[in-house]
TIGU-356801 format. One record per atom (N, C-alpha, C, O): x, y, z. Coordinates in steps of 0.1 Angstrom, whole numbers, plus 5000, padded with zeros to 4 digits. Example, Ala and Ser with C-alpha at 12.3 -4.5 7.8 and 13.67 -1.06 7.14 Angstrom:
2
513249435078
512349555078
513249675078
514249675085
512849785071
513749895071
512950005079
513450115080
//
This chain:
308
500849885000
500050005000
500950135000
500450234996
502150125004
503050235004
502950315017
501950315024
503950395019
504050475031
503250605029
502750635018
503050675040
502250795040
503150915043
504250905047
502551035042
503251165044
502351245054
501151225055
503051335061
502351435069
502551575062
503651615061
501451635058
501451775053
500951865064
499951845070
501751975066
501352075076
501252215071
502152255063
500252285074
500052425069
499952515082
498952505089
501052585084
501052675096
500652815093
501152875083
499652865100
499153005098
499253075112
499453015122
499053205111
499153285123
498053245133
498153275145
496853195128
495753165136
495653015138
495452965150
495652935128
495452795128
496652705124
497452755115
496752595130
497752495126
497052375121
496352305128
497152355108
496352245101
497352135096
498452165092
496952015098
497851905094
496951785088
495751775091
497651705081
496951595074
497851475072
499051495070
497251355071
497951235067
497551215053
496351205049
498551205044
498251205029
499051095023
500151055027
498451035013
499150925005
499850984993
499551104990
500550914986
501350964975
500551014963
500951104956
499250964962
498351014951
497751144955
497051204946
497851194967
497251314971
495951304978
495151394980
495551174982
494351154990
494651185004
495551135010
493751265010
493851305024
493151205032
491851185031
493851125041
493251015049
492751065062
491751015067
493451155068
493151205082
493451355082
494351405076
492651435089
492851575091
492851615106
492151555114
493751715109
493651765122
493851915122
494351975112
493351985132
493452135133
493452175147
492652125156
494352275150
494352335163
494752475162
495152515151
494652555173
495152695173
496652695172
497352615179
497252785165
498652805164
499152865178
500152815183
498452955183
498753025196
500253055197
500853025207
500753115187
502253145186
502553245197
503753255201
501653325202
501953425212
502353355225
502953425234
502153225226
502653155238
504153125237
504753075247
504753145226
506153125224
506553005216
505752925213
507852995213
508352895204
508152755209
507752665202
508552735221
508552595227
507152545228
506852425225
506252635232
504852585234
504252555220
503552455218
504652635210
504152605196
504752475191
503952395186
506052455193
506652325189
506052205196
505852095190
505652225209
504952115216
503652085210
503351965209
502852185206
501552155199
501752095186
501051995183
502752135179
503052085166
503451935167
502951845159
504251905177
504651765179
503451675183
503351565179
502551735191
501351655195
500551615182
500051505181
500451715173
499651685161
500351585152
499751495147
501651595151
502451495143
502351355149
502151255142
502451345162
502451215169
501051155167
500851025166
499951235168
498651185166
498451125152
497851025150
499051195142
498951145128
499751025126
499350935119
500951015133
501750895132
500950775138
500950665133
500250795149
499450685155
498250645145
497950525144
497650745139
496650715129
497150635117
496550545112
498450665113
499050585103
499250435107
499050345100
499750425120
500050295126
498750215127
498750085125
497650275130
496350205131
495950155117
495050055116
496450205106
496250155093
497250055088
497350015077
498150025098
499349935095
500249995085
500849925076
500450125086
501350195076
502250295084
501950325096
503250335078
504250425084
504250565077
503950575065
504650665085
504850795079
506350805074
507250765081
506450845061
507750845055
508450975057
509650975060
507751085057
508351215058
507351325061
506151295060
507851445064
506951555068
507251685060
508451715058
506251745054
506451875047
505651985053
504451965056
506252095056
505652205063
505652335055
506752375050
504552405054
504452535048
504252635059
503352615068
504952745059
504852845069
505152985063
505952995054
504353085067
504553225061
505853285065
506353275076
506553345055
507753415058
508853385048
508653315038
510053435051
511253415043
511953285048
512453295059
511853185041
512453055045
513653025037
513553015024
514753005043
516052975035
516052835030
515252745034
516952805021
517052675016
517352565026
516952445025
517952605037
518252505048
517152495058
517252415068
516052565055
514852555064
514752655075
513852655083
515752745076
515752845086
514652955083
514552995071
513952985093
512853095091
513553225094
513753265106
513853295084
514653425085
513653535090
514153625098
512453535086
511553635090
510053595087
509753545076
509253605098
507853565096
506953665104
506953655116
506353755097
505553855104
504553805114
504353855125
503853695109
502753635117
503253535128
502553495136
504553495127
505053385135
506453435141
507453355140
506453555146
507753615150
508653535160
509853535159
508053465169
508853385178
509653275171
510653225177
509353245158
510153145151
511253205143
512053135136
511353345143
512453405135
513853355139
514153355151
514653315129
515953265132
515953115136
517053065139
514853055135
514752915140
514652825128
513952855118
515352705129
515152605118
514152505123
514452405130
512952525119
511852445124
511952305118
511652205125
512352285106
512552155099
513552075107
513251955110
514652135110
515752055117
515252015131
515551905135
514552105138
514052065151
513051955151
513151865159
512051955141
511051855140
511751715136
511351615141
512651725127
513351605122
514151545134
514151425135
514751625143
515451575154
514551505164
514851405170
513351565166
512451515176
511651385171
511251305179
511451375157
510651265152
511451155146
511051045145
512651195141
513451095133
513051085119
513550995112
512051175115
511551165101
512151275093
512251395098
512451255080
512951355071
511851465071
510651435068
512251595073
511351705074
511851815066
512951855066
510951875058
511251995049
510252105052
509052085054
510752225053
509952345056
510152445044
511252465040
509052505040
509052605029
508052715031
507152705039
508252815024
507352935024
505952885020
505752805011
504952925027
503552875026
503052895011
502352805006
503353005005
502853034992
503552934982
502852894972
504752914984
505552814975
504952674977
504752604967
504552634989
504052504991
502652494985
502352394979
501852604986
500552604979
500752584964
499952514957
501752654958
501952644944
502352504940
501852454930
503152434948
503452294945
502252214946
502052114938
501352234956
500152154957
499252174945
498752074940
499052294940
498252314928
498852254916
498152204907
500252264915
500852214903
500852064902
500752004892
500952004914
501051854914
499651794914
499351694908
498651854922
497451784924
496151874919
495051824920
496351994915
495252084913
495252144899
495452074889
494952274898
494752344886
496052354877
495952384865
497152334883
498452344875
498952214869
500052214864
498152104870
498651974866
499051974851
499951894847
498452054843
498652054828
499852144824
500152154812
500452214834
501452314830
502852284837
502952244848
503852304829
505252294834
505752424839
506752434846
505052534835
505452664840
504252744844
503352764835
504152794856
503052874860
503352954873
504252924880
502553054875
502653134887
501353104895
500253124889
501453064907
500253054916
500153164926
501153184933
499153244925
498953364933
497853344943
496753294940
498053374956
497053364966
496753504971
497553574976
495453544970
495053674974
494153664986
493053614986
494653704997
493953705010
494353825018
494353935013
494753805031
495253915039
496453985032
496554105033
497253905026
498353955018
498253895004
497253835000
499353914996
499453854983
500653764982
501853804982
500353634982
501453534982
501553474968
500653494960
502753414965
502953354952
503953254952
504853254961
503853164943
504953054941
505053034926
504153044918
506353024922
506653014907
507152874904
508152824910
506552814894
506952684889
507552704875
506952764866
508752664873
509452674860
510052534856
510652474864
509652494844
510152364839
509752254849
510552164852
508552264855
508152154864
508652154878
508352074886
509552254881
510152264894
509852404901
509652504894
509752394914
509552524922
510852604921
511952554923
510652734917
511852824916
511952904929
511052984931
512952884936
513152954949
514353054949
514553114959
515053054938
516153154937
517453104944
517452994950
518453184944
519753144950
519753124965
520453044970
518853204972
518853184987
517653114992
517553095004
516653094983
515453024987
514253124989
513253084994
514453254985
513553354989
512753414976
512053514977
512853344965
512253394953
510753404953
510153344961
510253474942
508753474939
507953554950
506853524952
508653664956
507853754964
507153854955
507453974956
506253804947
505553884938
504753994944
504554104938
504253974956
503454074963
504254204967
503754304970
505654194966
506454304969
507154364957
508254424958
506554334945
506954414933
506454554934
505254574938
507254654932
506854794933
505954834920
506454824909
504754874923
503854914912
503555064912
503055124903
503855124924
503655274925
504755324935
504655314947
505755384929
506955424937
506655524949
507355514959
505555604947
505155694958
503855644965
503155724971
503655514964
502355454968
502255434983
503055484991
501355354987
501055315001
502255255007
502955165001
502655285020
503755215027
503355075029
502155045032
504354985028
504154845031
504854795043
505954855046
504354705051
505054655063
506454605060
507254595069
506754565047
508054515044
509154635044
510354605044
508654755045
509554875045
509654945032
510155055031
509054895021
508954955008
507655045007
506855035017
507555114996
506255184993
505755124980
506555094971
504455124979
503855094966
503954944962
503854924950
504054854971
504154714968
502754664962
501754724966
502854574953
501554524947
500654474958
499354494956
501154414968
500254364979
499354474985
498254444990
499754604984
498954714990
497754744980
496854824984
497754684969
496754714959
495954584955
494954594948
496554474959
495854344955
495854254968
496854184971
494854264976
494654194989
493254224994
492554304988
492854155004
491554175010
491454315015
490454375013
492454365022
492454495027
492354605016
491654705018
493054585005
493054674994
491554684988
491054784985
490954564987
489654554982
488654634990
487854714985
488754625003
487954695013
488254845012
487254925012
489454885011
489855025010
489255084997
488655194997
489355014986
488755064973
487255084975
486655184970
486654984981
485154994982
484755104991
483755174988
485455125002
485155235011
485255375005
484555465008
486155384995
486255514988
485055554981
484755664978
484255444976
483055474969
481855464978
480755484973
481955414990
480855394999
481255465013
481555395022
481155595014
481555665026
480855625039
481255655050
479655555037
478955515049
479655395056
479255365067
480655335049
481355225055
482755265059
483255365054
483355195068
484755215071
485455085070
484854975069
486855085070
487554965068
487354865080
487454745079
486954925091
486654845103
485254775102
485054675109
484354835095
482954785094
482654705082
481554655080
483654685073
483454615061
484454515059
485654535061
484054395054
485054285051
485054265036
484154305028
486054195031
486154155017
485054065013
484554085002
484653985022
483453895019
482153975017
481453945008
482054085025
480854165023
480954245010
479954265003
482154295006
482254364994
481854264982
481254314973
482354144983
481954044973
480454024972
479854014961
479854024983
478354004983
477654124977
476754114969
478154244980
477554364975
477754374959
476854404952
478954334955
479254334941
478454234933
477954264922
478254114939
477354014933
475954064932
475154024923
475554154941
474254214940
474154334931
473054394930
475254374925
475254484915
475654614920
475554714913
476054624933
476554754939
477654814930
478654744928
477454934926
478454994917
479855014923
480854984917
479855064936
481155084942
481854954945
483054954944
481154854949
481754724951
482354664938
483454604938
481554674927
482054634914
483254704910
484254654904
483254834913
484454924909
485654874917
486754884912
485454834930
486554794938
487254664932
488454654931
486454574927
486954454921
487654494908
488654434904
487054584901
487654634888
489054684891
490054664883
489254774901
490554834904
491554724909
492654734905
491054634917
491954524921
492454444909
493654414909
491554414900
491954334888
492954414880
493854354874
492754544879
493654624871
495054624877
496054604869
495154644890
496454644896
497154504895
498354494892
496354394896
496954264895
497454244880
498454184878
496654294871
497054284857
498354354854
499154314846
498554474860
499754554858
500954474862
501954464855
500854414874
501954334879
502254204871
503354174868
501154134868
501254014860
501754034846
502453944841
501454144840
501954174826
503454174826
504054124817
504054244836
505454254837
506054114838
507054084832
505554034847
506053904850
505953814838
506853744835
504753814832
504553724820
505453764808
505853684800
505553894806
506453944796
507953894798
508653874789
508253884811
509653844815
509853694813
510853654808
508853614817
509053474818
508253394808
508653274806
507253454802
506453374792
505953244797
506153134791
505453244809
504853124815
503553084809
502953164801
503152964811
501952904805
500652954811
499652964805
500752964825
499452994832
499653074844
500753074850
498653144848
498553204861
497353144868
496253144863
497553094880
496553034888
496253114900
497153144908
494953154903
494653254913
493853184924
492753124921
494353184936
493753124948
493653224959
493753344957
493253174971
493153264983
491653304984
490853284975
491353364995
489953404998
489353494988
488153474984
490053594983
489453684973
489153614960
488353664952
489853504957
489653434945
488253364944
487853324933
487553364955
486153314955
485353404946
484253364941
485753524944
485153624935
485853634922
485953744916
486553524918
487353524906
486653594894
487353674886
485353564892
484653614880
484553764881
484353834870
484553824893
484453974894
485654044891
485554164886
486853984893
488054054890
488654024876
489554094871
488153914870
488753864858
488653954846
489653974839
487554024844
487454114832
488454224832
489154244822
488654294843
489654404843
491054344843
491954404837
491354234849
492654164849
492954124834
494054154830
492054064828
492154024814
492454144805
493354144796
491654254807
491854374799
493154444801
493854484791
493654454813
494954514816
496054434810
497054494805
496054304812
497154224807
497154224791
498254224785
496054224785
495954224770
496554354765
497254354755
496354464773
496854594769
498354594770
499054664762
498954534781
500354554785
501254444780
502454464780
500754324777
501554214773
501854214758
501054264750
502954154754
503054124740
501954024736
501653934743
501354054724
500253974720
500553824719
499753734722
501753794714
502153654713
502253584726
502053464727
502653664737
502753604750
501353594757
501053484763
500553694755
499253694761
498253584755
497553524762
498353564742
497453474735
497653334740
496753254740
498853304745
499153164749
498953144764
499253034769
498553254771
498553244786
497153204791
496053244786
497153104800
495853064806
495753124820
496753124828
494653184823
494353234837
493253154843
492153154838
493553084854
492552994860
492453014875
493353074881
491252974880
491052974894
491652844900
491552744894
492252864912
492852744919
491752644922
490552684924
492152524924
491152414926
491152354940
490052304944
492252364947
492352284960
491852354972
491752294983
491652484972
491252564984
492252544995
493452554993
491652525007
492552505019
493452385019
494352375027
493052285010
493852165010
495252185002
496052095003
495352294995
496552314987
497852314996
498852254991
497752375007
498952375016
499252235022
500452205023
498252165025
498452025030
499051935020
499951855022
498451935008
498951854997
500251904992
501151824987
500452034992
501752094988
502952044997
504052034993
502552015010
503651955019
504151825014
505351805015
503351745008
503751615002
504651644990
505651584988
504151744981
504951774969
506251834973
507251814966
506351914984
507551974989
508551864993
509751874990
508151764999
508951655003
509551584991
510851564991
508751554981
509251494969
510151584961
511051534955
509851714961
510751814954
512151814960
513051834953
512251784973
513551794980
514151654982
515151644989
513551554977
514051414980
515151384969
515751274970
//
């Protein structure tokens, strides 16, 4: 029957994990609070509890866990060191993969969460037909992972594909990364809400969510529709530069805002058609991601195989 894998998706709020087979079937799922505010050791203790529970579940099936793949937000080096993670700051400077491997005796790989999601979509989801694609996740921030010639491209130090921090407006909104005018400030859930509030003064950023904006847009609200139009335009500006540079086959869009994919697609399509070489744009596929929250869990399996 073959051995199994543990895929782990670490977020600032939730710690999700799963027991997965080589074909991408999820056999068991677990979820608990990350509670990173309690510190590094407490977090690692919770993570170990989840891993041991999944190992026991594998044993009950008369099977063994072969390895562990972990996705975590932040700048993750090739050696697994977490150089910087805004949502998981107690882990900064820590090699989580090495720690878990030492505690479990199982080969463990750790990667940037958006990269792991990209691997999941490329191996098991919307990217299966493509050897080169960009997977973009639009949520609280703008994450991305780049697949080139069937392999995850992480750059010389492991930090590549920070597409959300491409500068699109040199004098634009300040970004927590220290730059100004990063694409993430114009393509994210917060940006969508900001655009909508500019056209709906009765709302504030505190009283409106991206989900509500989507609902209003679906109902025909002009200001909400305009917000999606602006978000799609900004995304198109960024993607046009990238696709002109790399001539990739596809762009796959996931994350919470992608649930309203049809609302942002017309302006995205229009902007890219205007800014790309026609020969490049005509061959480009723009698709919605397929795996949802499972992309990070399945990507953990793909990450292990990528590094084996």
